Structures are given as structure tokens and as C-alpha cells.
PyMOL CGO cylinders between C-alpha atoms (Angstrom):
from pymol import cmd
from pymol.cgo import CYLINDER

trace = [
    CYLINDER, 0.00, 0.00, 0.00, 1.37, 3.40, -0.92, 0.3, 1, 1, 1, 1, 1, 1,
    CYLINDER, 1.37, 3.40, -0.92, 1.60, 6.25, 1.56, 0.3, 1, 1, 1, 1, 1, 1,
    CYLINDER, 1.60, 6.25, 1.56, -1.11, 8.09, -0.39, 0.3, 1, 1, 1, 1, 1, 1,
    CYLINDER, -1.11, 8.09, -0.39, -3.50, 5.10, -0.16, 0.3, 1, 1, 1, 1, 1, 1,
    CYLINDER, -3.50, 5.10, -0.16, -2.76, 4.73, 3.54, 0.3, 1, 1, 1, 1, 1, 1,
    CYLINDER, -2.76, 4.73, 3.54, -3.52, 8.41, 4.23, 0.3, 1, 1, 1, 1, 1, 1,
    CYLINDER, -3.52, 8.41, 4.23, -6.69, 8.21, 2.13, 0.3, 1, 1, 1, 1, 1, 1,
    CYLINDER, -6.69, 8.21, 2.13, -7.89, 5.19, 4.12, 0.3, 1, 1, 1, 1, 1, 1,
    CYLINDER, -7.89, 5.19, 4.12, -7.14, 6.89, 7.44, 0.3, 1, 1, 1, 1, 1, 1,
    CYLINDER, -7.14, 6.89, 7.44, -8.93, 10.11, 6.45, 0.3, 1, 1, 1, 1, 1, 1,
    CYLINDER, -8.93, 10.11, 6.45, -11.96, 8.35, 5.00, 0.3, 1, 1, 1, 1, 1, 1,
    CYLINDER, -11.96, 8.35, 5.00, -12.07, 5.94, 7.91, 0.3, 1, 1, 1, 1, 1, 1,
    CYLINDER, -12.07, 5.94, 7.91, -12.06, 8.83, 10.38, 0.3, 1, 1, 1, 1, 1, 1,
    CYLINDER, -12.06, 8.83, 10.38, -15.00, 10.46, 8.59, 0.3, 1, 1, 1, 1, 1, 1,
    CYLINDER, -15.00, 10.46, 8.59, -16.98, 7.22, 8.64, 0.3, 1, 1, 1, 1, 1, 1,
    CYLINDER, -16.98, 7.22, 8.64, -16.86, 6.82, 4.86, 0.3, 1, 1, 1, 1, 1, 1,
    CYLINDER, -16.86, 6.82, 4.86, -17.04, 3.30, 3.49, 0.3, 1, 1, 1, 1, 1, 1,
    CYLINDER, -17.04, 3.30, 3.49, -14.09, 2.34, 1.33, 0.3, 1, 1, 1, 1, 1, 1,
    CYLINDER, -14.09, 2.34, 1.33, -14.73, 0.23, -1.71, 0.3, 1, 1, 1, 1, 1, 1,
    CYLINDER, -14.73, 0.23, -1.71, -12.14, -2.33, -2.73, 0.3, 1, 1, 1, 1, 1, 1,
    CYLINDER, -12.14, -2.33, -2.73, -9.34, -1.02, -4.93, 0.3, 1, 1, 1, 1, 1, 1,
    CYLINDER, -9.34, -1.02, -4.93, -10.63, -3.21, -7.77, 0.3, 1, 1, 1, 1, 1, 1,
    CYLINDER, -10.63, -3.21, -7.77, -13.75, -1.07, -8.28, 0.3, 1, 1, 1, 1, 1, 1,
    CYLINDER, -13.75, -1.07, -8.28, -12.07, 1.41, -10.68, 0.3, 1, 1, 1, 1, 1, 1,
    CYLINDER, -12.07, 1.41, -10.68, -10.76, -1.56, -12.65, 0.3, 1, 1, 1, 1, 1, 1,
    CYLINDER, -10.76, -1.56, -12.65, -14.22, -3.07, -12.96, 0.3, 1, 1, 1, 1, 1, 1,
    CYLINDER, -14.22, -3.07, -12.96, -15.63, 0.33, -13.91, 0.3, 1, 1, 1, 1, 1, 1,
    CYLINDER, -15.63, 0.33, -13.91, -13.01, 0.71, -16.64, 0.3, 1, 1, 1, 1, 1, 1,
    CYLINDER, -13.01, 0.71, -16.64, -13.84, -2.72, -18.05, 0.3, 1, 1, 1, 1, 1, 1,
    CYLINDER, -13.84, -2.72, -18.05, -17.57, -2.07, -17.85, 0.3, 1, 1, 1, 1, 1, 1,
    CYLINDER, -17.57, -2.07, -17.85, -17.10, 1.20, -19.73, 0.3, 1, 1, 1, 1, 1, 1,
    CYLINDER, -17.10, 1.20, -19.73, -15.21, -0.61, -22.49, 0.3, 1, 1, 1, 1, 1, 1,
    CYLINDER, -15.21, -0.61, -22.49, -17.86, -3.30, -22.76, 0.3, 1, 1, 1, 1, 1, 1,
    CYLINDER, -17.86, -3.30, -22.76, -20.65, -0.76, -23.13, 0.3, 1, 1, 1, 1, 1, 1,
    CYLINDER, -20.65, -0.76, -23.13, -18.82, 1.37, -25.67, 0.3, 1, 1, 1, 1, 1, 1,
    CYLINDER, -18.82, 1.37, -25.67, -17.98, 4.11, -23.15, 0.3, 1, 1, 1, 1, 1, 1,
    CYLINDER, -17.98, 4.11, -23.15, -14.62, 5.64, -22.42, 0.3, 1, 1, 1, 1, 1, 1,
    CYLINDER, -14.62, 5.64, -22.42, -12.17, 4.54, -19.74, 0.3, 1, 1, 1, 1, 1, 1,
    CYLINDER, -12.17, 4.54, -19.74, -9.40, 6.97, -18.75, 0.3, 1, 1, 1, 1, 1, 1,
    CYLINDER, -9.40, 6.97, -18.75, -10.10, 8.94, -21.91, 0.3, 1, 1, 1, 1, 1, 1,
    CYLINDER, -10.10, 8.94, -21.91, -9.90, 6.00, -24.31, 0.3, 1, 1, 1, 1, 1, 1,
    CYLINDER, -9.90, 6.00, -24.31, -12.39, 4.13, -26.42, 0.3, 1, 1, 1, 1, 1, 1,
    CYLINDER, -12.39, 4.13, -26.42, -11.80, 0.75, -27.95, 0.3, 1, 1, 1, 1, 1, 1,
    CYLINDER, -11.80, 0.75, -27.95, -13.51, 0.31, -31.32, 0.3, 1, 1, 1, 1, 1, 1,
    CYLINDER, -13.51, 0.31, -31.32, -15.15, -3.09, -31.48, 0.3, 1, 1, 1, 1, 1, 1,
    CYLINDER, -15.15, -3.09, -31.48, -14.31, -5.05, -34.61, 0.3, 1, 1, 1, 1, 1, 1,
    CYLINDER, -14.31, -5.05, -34.61, -16.52, -8.14, -34.13, 0.3, 1, 1, 1, 1, 1, 1,
    CYLINDER, -16.52, -8.14, -34.13, -13.93, -10.41, -35.75, 0.3, 1, 1, 1, 1, 1, 1,
    CYLINDER, -13.93, -10.41, -35.75, -14.56, -14.16, -35.95, 0.3, 1, 1, 1, 1, 1, 1,
    CYLINDER, -14.56, -14.16, -35.95, -11.78, -16.42, -34.72, 0.3, 1, 1, 1, 1, 1, 1,
    CYLINDER, -11.78, -16.42, -34.72, -10.93, -20.06, -34.99, 0.3, 1, 1, 1, 1, 1, 1,
    CYLINDER, -10.93, -20.06, -34.99, -10.34, -21.72, -31.61, 0.3, 1, 1, 1, 1, 1, 1,
    CYLINDER, -10.34, -21.72, -31.61, -8.78, -19.53, -28.90, 0.3, 1, 1, 1, 1, 1, 1,
    CYLINDER, -8.78, -19.53, -28.90, -7.62, -20.36, -25.38, 0.3, 1, 1, 1, 1, 1, 1,
    CYLINDER, -7.62, -20.36, -25.38, -7.81, -18.23, -22.26, 0.3, 1, 1, 1, 1, 1, 1,
    CYLINDER, -7.81, -18.23, -22.26, -4.68, -16.59, -20.85, 0.3, 1, 1, 1, 1, 1, 1,
    CYLINDER, -4.68, -16.59, -20.85, -4.17, -17.52, -17.19, 0.3, 1, 1, 1, 1, 1, 1,
    CYLINDER, -4.17, -17.52, -17.19, -1.56, -14.88, -16.36, 0.3, 1, 1, 1, 1, 1, 1,
    CYLINDER, -1.56, -14.88, -16.36, -0.71, -11.38, -17.56, 0.3, 1, 1, 1, 1, 1, 1,
    CYLINDER, -0.71, -11.38, -17.56, 2.53, -9.73, -16.47, 0.3, 1, 1, 1, 1, 1, 1,
    CYLINDER, 2.53, -9.73, -16.47, 3.80, -7.87, -19.54, 0.3, 1, 1, 1, 1, 1, 1,
    CYLINDER, 3.80, -7.87, -19.54, 2.49, -5.71, -22.38, 0.3, 1, 1, 1, 1, 1, 1,
    CYLINDER, 2.49, -5.71, -22.38, 4.44, -6.08, -25.63, 0.3, 1, 1, 1, 1, 1, 1,
    CYLINDER, 4.44, -6.08, -25.63, 4.49, -3.32, -28.26, 0.3, 1, 1, 1, 1, 1, 1,
    CYLINDER, 4.49, -3.32, -28.26, 4.74, -4.10, -31.97, 0.3, 1, 1, 1, 1, 1, 1,
    CYLINDER, 4.74, -4.10, -31.97, 4.64, -2.37, -35.34, 0.3, 1, 1, 1, 1, 1, 1,
    CYLINDER, 4.64, -2.37, -35.34, 3.26, -3.64, -38.66, 0.3, 1, 1, 1, 1, 1, 1,
    CYLINDER, 3.26, -3.64, -38.66, 6.74, -3.44, -40.18, 0.3, 1, 1, 1, 1, 1, 1,
    CYLINDER, 6.74, -3.44, -40.18, 6.10, -4.38, -43.79, 0.3, 1, 1, 1, 1, 1, 1,
    CYLINDER, 6.10, -4.38, -43.79, 4.08, -1.24, -44.64, 0.3, 1, 1, 1, 1, 1, 1,
    CYLINDER, 4.08, -1.24, -44.64, 3.57, 2.24, -43.30, 0.3, 1, 1, 1, 1, 1, 1,
    CYLINDER, 3.57, 2.24, -43.30, -0.04, 2.25, -44.53, 0.3, 1, 1, 1, 1, 1, 1,
    CYLINDER, -0.04, 2.25, -44.53, -2.87, 2.82, -42.04, 0.3, 1, 1, 1, 1, 1, 1,
    CYLINDER, -2.87, 2.82, -42.04, -4.12, -0.78, -42.03, 0.3, 1, 1, 1, 1, 1, 1,
    CYLINDER, -4.12, -0.78, -42.03, -7.06, -1.89, -39.89, 0.3, 1, 1, 1, 1, 1, 1,
    CYLINDER, -7.06, -1.89, -39.89, -7.43, -4.74, -37.41, 0.3, 1, 1, 1, 1, 1, 1,
    CYLINDER, -7.43, -4.74, -37.41, -9.74, -6.40, -39.96, 0.3, 1, 1, 1, 1, 1, 1,
    CYLINDER, -9.74, -6.40, -39.96, -6.96, -6.31, -42.58, 0.3, 1, 1, 1, 1, 1, 1,
    CYLINDER, -6.96, -6.31, -42.58, -4.38, -7.77, -40.19, 0.3, 1, 1, 1, 1, 1, 1,
    CYLINDER, -4.38, -7.77, -40.19, -6.97, -10.37, -39.18, 0.3, 1, 1, 1, 1, 1, 1,
    CYLINDER, -6.97, -10.37, -39.18, -7.20, -11.52, -42.81, 0.3, 1, 1, 1, 1, 1, 1,
    CYLINDER, -7.20, -11.52, -42.81, -3.40, -11.64, -43.11, 0.3, 1, 1, 1, 1, 1, 1,
    CYLINDER, -3.40, -11.64, -43.11, -3.12, -13.79, -40.00, 0.3, 1, 1, 1, 1, 1, 1,
    CYLINDER, -3.12, -13.79, -40.00, -5.97, -16.10, -41.04, 0.3, 1, 1, 1, 1, 1, 1,
    CYLINDER, -5.97, -16.10, -41.04, -4.07, -16.61, -44.31, 0.3, 1, 1, 1, 1, 1, 1,
    CYLINDER, -4.07, -16.61, -44.31, -1.06, -17.72, -42.18, 0.3, 1, 1, 1, 1, 1, 1,
    CYLINDER, -1.06, -17.72, -42.18, -3.25, -20.47, -40.74, 0.3, 1, 1, 1, 1, 1, 1,
    CYLINDER, -3.25, -20.47, -40.74, -3.63, -18.72, -37.37, 0.3, 1, 1, 1, 1, 1, 1,
    CYLINDER, -3.63, -18.72, -37.37, -6.85, -18.36, -35.40, 0.3, 1, 1, 1, 1, 1, 1,
    CYLINDER, -6.85, -18.36, -35.40, -7.02, -14.71, -36.52, 0.3, 1, 1, 1, 1, 1, 1,
    CYLINDER, -7.02, -14.71, -36.52, -5.26, -11.46, -35.65, 0.3, 1, 1, 1, 1, 1, 1,
    CYLINDER, -5.26, -11.46, -35.65, -2.51, -12.21, -33.17, 0.3, 1, 1, 1, 1, 1, 1,
    CYLINDER, -2.51, -12.21, -33.17, -2.59, -8.81, -31.38, 0.3, 1, 1, 1, 1, 1, 1,
    CYLINDER, -2.59, -8.81, -31.38, -5.10, -7.86, -28.73, 0.3, 1, 1, 1, 1, 1, 1,
    CYLINDER, -5.10, -7.86, -28.73, -5.18, -4.19, -29.80, 0.3, 1, 1, 1, 1, 1, 1,
    CYLINDER, -5.18, -4.19, -29.80, -4.20, -2.23, -32.89, 0.3, 1, 1, 1, 1, 1, 1,
    CYLINDER, -4.20, -2.23, -32.89, -3.65, 1.55, -32.87, 0.3, 1, 1, 1, 1, 1, 1,
    CYLINDER, -3.65, 1.55, -32.87, -4.36, 3.35, -36.13, 0.3, 1, 1, 1, 1, 1, 1,
    CYLINDER, -4.36, 3.35, -36.13, -2.55, 6.48, -37.39, 0.3, 1, 1, 1, 1, 1, 1,
    CYLINDER, -2.55, 6.48, -37.39, -5.26, 8.81, -36.01, 0.3, 1, 1, 1, 1, 1, 1,
    CYLINDER, -5.26, 8.81, -36.01, -5.02, 7.20, -32.56, 0.3, 1, 1, 1, 1, 1, 1,
    CYLINDER, -5.02, 7.20, -32.56, -8.12, 5.01, -32.93, 0.3, 1, 1, 1, 1, 1, 1,
    CYLINDER, -8.12, 5.01, -32.93, -7.74, 1.84, -30.86, 0.3, 1, 1, 1, 1, 1, 1,
    CYLINDER, -7.74, 1.84, -30.86, -9.28, -1.24, -32.46, 0.3, 1, 1, 1, 1, 1, 1,
    CYLINDER, -9.28, -1.24, -32.46, -9.88, -4.53, -30.73, 0.3, 1, 1, 1, 1, 1, 1,
    CYLINDER, -9.88, -4.53, -30.73, -8.02, -7.53, -32.07, 0.3, 1, 1, 1, 1, 1, 1,
    CYLINDER, -8.02, -7.53, -32.07, -8.16, -10.78, -30.11, 0.3, 1, 1, 1, 1, 1, 1,
    CYLINDER, -8.16, -10.78, -30.11, -10.36, -10.83, -27.04, 0.3, 1, 1, 1, 1, 1, 1,
    CYLINDER, -10.36, -10.83, -27.04, -8.29, -9.33, -24.23, 0.3, 1, 1, 1, 1, 1, 1,
    CYLINDER, -8.29, -9.33, -24.23, -8.10, -12.39, -21.98, 0.3, 1, 1, 1, 1, 1, 1,
    CYLINDER, -8.10, -12.39, -21.98, -7.15, -14.90, -24.66, 0.3, 1, 1, 1, 1, 1, 1,
    CYLINDER, -7.15, -14.90, -24.66, -3.68, -16.12, -25.61, 0.3, 1, 1, 1, 1, 1, 1,
    CYLINDER, -3.68, -16.12, -25.61, -2.30, -14.03, -28.45, 0.3, 1, 1, 1, 1, 1, 1,
    CYLINDER, -2.30, -14.03, -28.45, -0.06, -14.90, -31.41, 0.3, 1, 1, 1, 1, 1, 1,
    CYLINDER, -0.06, -14.90, -31.41, 2.33, -11.95, -31.41, 0.3, 1, 1, 1, 1, 1, 1,
    CYLINDER, 2.33, -11.95, -31.41, 5.54, -12.94, -29.60, 0.3, 1, 1, 1, 1, 1, 1,
    CYLINDER, 5.54, -12.94, -29.60, 6.90, -16.46, -29.93, 0.3, 1, 1, 1, 1, 1, 1,
    CYLINDER, 6.90, -16.46, -29.93, 7.27, -18.20, -26.57, 0.3, 1, 1, 1, 1, 1, 1,
    CYLINDER, 7.27, -18.20, -26.57, 5.72, -15.29, -24.63, 0.3, 1, 1, 1, 1, 1, 1,
    CYLINDER, 5.72, -15.29, -24.63, 2.06, -15.28, -25.70, 0.3, 1, 1, 1, 1, 1, 1,
    CYLINDER, 2.06, -15.28, -25.70, 0.91, -17.23, -22.64, 0.3, 1, 1, 1, 1, 1, 1,
    CYLINDER, 0.91, -17.23, -22.64, 1.51, -14.29, -20.27, 0.3, 1, 1, 1, 1, 1, 1,
    CYLINDER, 1.51, -14.29, -20.27, 1.37, -11.15, -22.41, 0.3, 1, 1, 1, 1, 1, 1,
    CYLINDER, 1.37, -11.15, -22.41, -0.89, -8.70, -24.20, 0.3, 1, 1, 1, 1, 1, 1,
    CYLINDER, -0.89, -8.70, -24.20, 0.11, -7.61, -27.70, 0.3, 1, 1, 1, 1, 1, 1,
    CYLINDER, 0.11, -7.61, -27.70, -0.45, -4.01, -28.81, 0.3, 1, 1, 1, 1, 1, 1,
    CYLINDER, -0.45, -4.01, -28.81, 0.33, -3.17, -32.44, 0.3, 1, 1, 1, 1, 1, 1,
    CYLINDER, 0.33, -3.17, -32.44, 0.97, 0.45, -33.38, 0.3, 1, 1, 1, 1, 1, 1,
    CYLINDER, 0.97, 0.45, -33.38, 0.34, 0.65, -37.12, 0.3, 1, 1, 1, 1, 1, 1,
    CYLINDER, 0.34, 0.65, -37.12, 3.32, 1.66, -39.25, 0.3, 1, 1, 1, 1, 1, 1,
    CYLINDER, 3.32, 1.66, -39.25, 6.84, 0.74, -40.26, 0.3, 1, 1, 1, 1, 1, 1,
    CYLINDER, 6.84, 0.74, -40.26, 8.97, 2.31, -37.56, 0.3, 1, 1, 1, 1, 1, 1,
    CYLINDER, 8.97, 2.31, -37.56, 12.26, 1.24, -39.04, 0.3, 1, 1, 1, 1, 1, 1,
    CYLINDER, 12.26, 1.24, -39.04, 11.84, 4.09, -41.55, 0.3, 1, 1, 1, 1, 1, 1,
    CYLINDER, 11.84, 4.09, -41.55, 8.99, 6.20, -40.10, 0.3, 1, 1, 1, 1, 1, 1,
    CYLINDER, 8.99, 6.20, -40.10, 7.80, 7.44, -36.74, 0.3, 1, 1, 1, 1, 1, 1,
    CYLINDER, 7.80, 7.44, -36.74, 4.49, 6.88, -34.99, 0.3, 1, 1, 1, 1, 1, 1,
    CYLINDER, 4.49, 6.88, -34.99, 2.10, 9.81, -34.92, 0.3, 1, 1, 1, 1, 1, 1,
    CYLINDER, 2.10, 9.81, -34.92, 1.62, 11.83, -31.73, 0.3, 1, 1, 1, 1, 1, 1,
    CYLINDER, 1.62, 11.83, -31.73, -1.98, 10.54, -31.65, 0.3, 1, 1, 1, 1, 1, 1,
    CYLINDER, -1.98, 10.54, -31.65, -0.73, 6.93, -31.74, 0.3, 1, 1, 1, 1, 1, 1,
    CYLINDER, -0.73, 6.93, -31.74, 1.73, 7.49, -28.90, 0.3, 1, 1, 1, 1, 1, 1,
    CYLINDER, 1.73, 7.49, -28.90, -0.89, 9.21, -26.73, 0.3, 1, 1, 1, 1, 1, 1,
    CYLINDER, -0.89, 9.21, -26.73, -3.41, 6.43, -27.42, 0.3, 1, 1, 1, 1, 1, 1,
    CYLINDER, -3.41, 6.43, -27.42, -0.78, 3.77, -26.65, 0.3, 1, 1, 1, 1, 1, 1,
    CYLINDER, -0.78, 3.77, -26.65, 0.14, 5.44, -23.35, 0.3, 1, 1, 1, 1, 1, 1,
    CYLINDER, 0.14, 5.44, -23.35, -3.51, 5.69, -22.30, 0.3, 1, 1, 1, 1, 1, 1,
    CYLINDER, -3.51, 5.69, -22.30, -4.34, 2.14, -23.38, 0.3, 1, 1, 1, 1, 1, 1,
    CYLINDER, -4.34, 2.14, -23.38, -1.32, 0.63, -21.65, 0.3, 1, 1, 1, 1, 1, 1,
    CYLINDER, -1.32, 0.63, -21.65, -2.09, 2.63, -18.47, 0.3, 1, 1, 1, 1, 1, 1,
    CYLINDER, -2.09, 2.63, -18.47, -5.61, 1.14, -18.40, 0.3, 1, 1, 1, 1, 1, 1,
    CYLINDER, -5.61, 1.14, -18.40, -4.25, -2.35, -19.06, 0.3, 1, 1, 1, 1, 1, 1,
    CYLINDER, -4.25, -2.35, -19.06, -1.72, -1.94, -16.25, 0.3, 1, 1, 1, 1, 1, 1,
    CYLINDER, -1.72, -1.94, -16.25, -4.55, -0.99, -13.90, 0.3, 1, 1, 1, 1, 1, 1,
    CYLINDER, -4.55, -0.99, -13.90, -6.74, -3.89, -15.05, 0.3, 1, 1, 1, 1, 1, 1,
    CYLINDER, -6.74, -3.89, -15.05, -3.96, -6.43, -14.49, 0.3, 1, 1, 1, 1, 1, 1,
    CYLINDER, -3.96, -6.43, -14.49, -2.38, -4.85, -11.41, 0.3, 1, 1, 1, 1, 1, 1,
    CYLINDER, -2.38, -4.85, -11.41, 0.92, -4.06, -13.16, 0.3, 1, 1, 1, 1, 1, 1,
    CYLINDER, 0.92, -4.06, -13.16, 3.19, -1.19, -12.19, 0.3, 1, 1, 1, 1, 1, 1,
    CYLINDER, 3.19, -1.19, -12.19, 4.20, 0.53, -15.43, 0.3, 1, 1, 1, 1, 1, 1,
    CYLINDER, 4.20, 0.53, -15.43, 7.94, 0.16, -15.94, 0.3, 1, 1, 1, 1, 1, 1,
    CYLINDER, 7.94, 0.16, -15.94, 10.53, -1.10, -18.38, 0.3, 1, 1, 1, 1, 1, 1,
    CYLINDER, 10.53, -1.10, -18.38, 9.89, -4.56, -16.92, 0.3, 1, 1, 1, 1, 1, 1,
    CYLINDER, 9.89, -4.56, -16.92, 6.15, -4.62, -17.63, 0.3, 1, 1, 1, 1, 1, 1,
    CYLINDER, 6.15, -4.62, -17.63, 6.15, -2.68, -20.95, 0.3, 1, 1, 1, 1, 1, 1,
    CYLINDER, 6.15, -2.68, -20.95, 8.47, -4.15, -23.57, 0.3, 1, 1, 1, 1, 1, 1,
    CYLINDER, 8.47, -4.15, -23.57, 9.17, -4.15, -27.28, 0.3, 1, 1, 1, 1, 1, 1,
    CYLINDER, 9.17, -4.15, -27.28, 8.88, -7.36, -29.30, 0.3, 1, 1, 1, 1, 1, 1,
    CYLINDER, 8.88, -7.36, -29.30, 12.66, -7.40, -29.86, 0.3, 1, 1, 1, 1, 1, 1,
    CYLINDER, 12.66, -7.40, -29.86, 13.20, -7.70, -26.10, 0.3, 1, 1, 1, 1, 1, 1,
    CYLINDER, 13.20, -7.70, -26.10, 12.01, -11.31, -26.43, 0.3, 1, 1, 1, 1, 1, 1,
    CYLINDER, 12.01, -11.31, -26.43, 12.67, -12.45, -30.01, 0.3, 1, 1, 1, 1, 1, 1,
    CYLINDER, 12.67, -12.45, -30.01, 15.27, -11.87, -32.73, 0.3, 1, 1, 1, 1, 1, 1,
    CYLINDER, 15.27, -11.87, -32.73, 13.30, -9.27, -34.70, 0.3, 1, 1, 1, 1, 1, 1,
    CYLINDER, 13.30, -9.27, -34.70, 13.47, -5.59, -35.66, 0.3, 1, 1, 1, 1, 1, 1,
    CYLINDER, 13.47, -5.59, -35.66, 9.94, -5.12, -34.23, 0.3, 1, 1, 1, 1, 1, 1,
    CYLINDER, 9.94, -5.12, -34.23, 8.72, -2.64, -33.03, 0.3, 1, 1, 1, 1, 1, 1,
    CYLINDER, 8.72, -2.64, -33.03, 11.12, -0.79, -35.33, 0.3, 1, 1, 1, 1, 1, 1,
    CYLINDER, 11.12, -0.79, -35.33, 14.16, 1.27, -34.41, 0.3, 1, 1, 1, 1, 1, 1,
    CYLINDER, 14.16, 1.27, -34.41, 12.27, 4.56, -34.07, 0.3, 1, 1, 1, 1, 1, 1,
    CYLINDER, 12.27, 4.56, -34.07, 9.49, 3.26, -31.80, 0.3, 1, 1, 1, 1, 1, 1,
    CYLINDER, 9.49, 3.26, -31.80, 11.92, 1.15, -29.78, 0.3, 1, 1, 1, 1, 1, 1,
    CYLINDER, 11.92, 1.15, -29.78, 14.04, 4.25, -29.10, 0.3, 1, 1, 1, 1, 1, 1,
    CYLINDER, 14.04, 4.25, -29.10, 10.87, 5.96, -27.78, 0.3, 1, 1, 1, 1, 1, 1,
    CYLINDER, 10.87, 5.96, -27.78, 10.00, 3.20, -25.28, 0.3, 1, 1, 1, 1, 1, 1,
    CYLINDER, 10.00, 3.20, -25.28, 11.45, 4.96, -22.20, 0.3, 1, 1, 1, 1, 1, 1,
    CYLINDER, 11.45, 4.96, -22.20, 9.33, 8.03, -23.03, 0.3, 1, 1, 1, 1, 1, 1,
    CYLINDER, 9.33, 8.03, -23.03, 6.28, 5.83, -23.65, 0.3, 1, 1, 1, 1, 1, 1,
    CYLINDER, 6.28, 5.83, -23.65, 6.77, 4.17, -20.25, 0.3, 1, 1, 1, 1, 1, 1,
    CYLINDER, 6.77, 4.17, -20.25, 7.02, 7.63, -18.63, 0.3, 1, 1, 1, 1, 1, 1,
    CYLINDER, 7.02, 7.63, -18.63, 3.80, 8.65, -20.41, 0.3, 1, 1, 1, 1, 1, 1,
    CYLINDER, 3.80, 8.65, -20.41, 2.04, 5.51, -19.18, 0.3, 1, 1, 1, 1, 1, 1,
    CYLINDER, 2.04, 5.51, -19.18, 3.20, 6.29, -15.64, 0.3, 1, 1, 1, 1, 1, 1,
    CYLINDER, 3.20, 6.29, -15.64, 1.74, 9.81, -15.88, 0.3, 1, 1, 1, 1, 1, 1,
    CYLINDER, 1.74, 9.81, -15.88, -1.68, 8.43, -16.92, 0.3, 1, 1, 1, 1, 1, 1,
    CYLINDER, -1.68, 8.43, -16.92, -1.48, 5.61, -14.37, 0.3, 1, 1, 1, 1, 1, 1,
    CYLINDER, -1.48, 5.61, -14.37, -1.24, 7.97, -11.38, 0.3, 1, 1, 1, 1, 1, 1,
]
cmd.load_cgo(trace, "trace")
């Protein structure tokens, strides 16, 4: 428990206020997403994609950032879904995809095992920021959306945002993903997530 939480509990306890469990904001954030509302200033656009068989993820302790890599076009989750189906996968391997204008689209259902980082899918969430960041840079809208989304995910899964809980794909596999330019921005992205997490 942080000092701030302790003081809040003491003050509210002294006034006779009833404290709700710390999970209530998390449930509210998830309920807002499920009803199409906003959580922490973000909306997730539902894509209603159909998947082949998926399995539930039992543990979540890291969020892995990716880029499209082979194009800098503003592709949709539906387009990536078709690419991945053509690979013989269950469907899009990422849980979220962030478009050039900052729109966040749902990929795989959030609590299912992804197909985005070999050997690490069982305990991670995959977030793809659309673009080829070997040669280009993400838009400001994409970075802001990513920071907000990852802050909400950290709250939902009880993760403290840090360089240990927010990683690039290349931190786990031999790949250029998420591209040199986005990878160089990761410390700033983590700092942005921390500012929204507070």
C-alpha cells in the first residue's frame, strides 16, 4: 500500500466513509469498455472479428508493443486479421491495434492467448501500433493512445508501469519489431504511461 492510499484510508475511515475495494475502478473501466464508453479517456472500437479456436490466458505480467513493419499504410485490425488467417492462425494475433489517427481497435479478445511474440504469448498482451517504424515514426496521436491504453491495461492487471512490464517485441525475439524509431521511444512511452497511471 502506498503512503497516499494509507492516508486516504485513514482520512476516510475517520469520517466514517465506506471504502470500496481497490478493484472497483478496474471493474468500472472494463464495464465502460464493454458498453462502448470511455475509460481513462480511451475508447476501444469493437471489430466483431470471428476467430478459430482460442484459449484463455491464465496470467498477464507484460504488455508487448509491436509495429506492422512491412508497410507504413494505415491498415485496420480487420486487414491484419485476414493476413493472419491466411497464415493459418486463429485470426489477428494482437489484442489491440492503434491506427494512425489514434483510434484503438480490438483484435483478439483481451483475456485470450495471443499470437504476437513467440514463446511469450501465454503471459502477455500484444499491442500493435500501425506503421513501419524502421523508416517512419508513430504519430503523436498513436503514442498518446498507446500510453492511455497501456495505463488502463496496467490498472486492469495490477501491473506497475515500468521497463519490466512494458516491452518491445525485440526484447524477447530476434526481430526488428517494433522498429528502431518506436523502440528508441520506449522509455518516453513508459514515462507517459506512468503519468496516466497515477
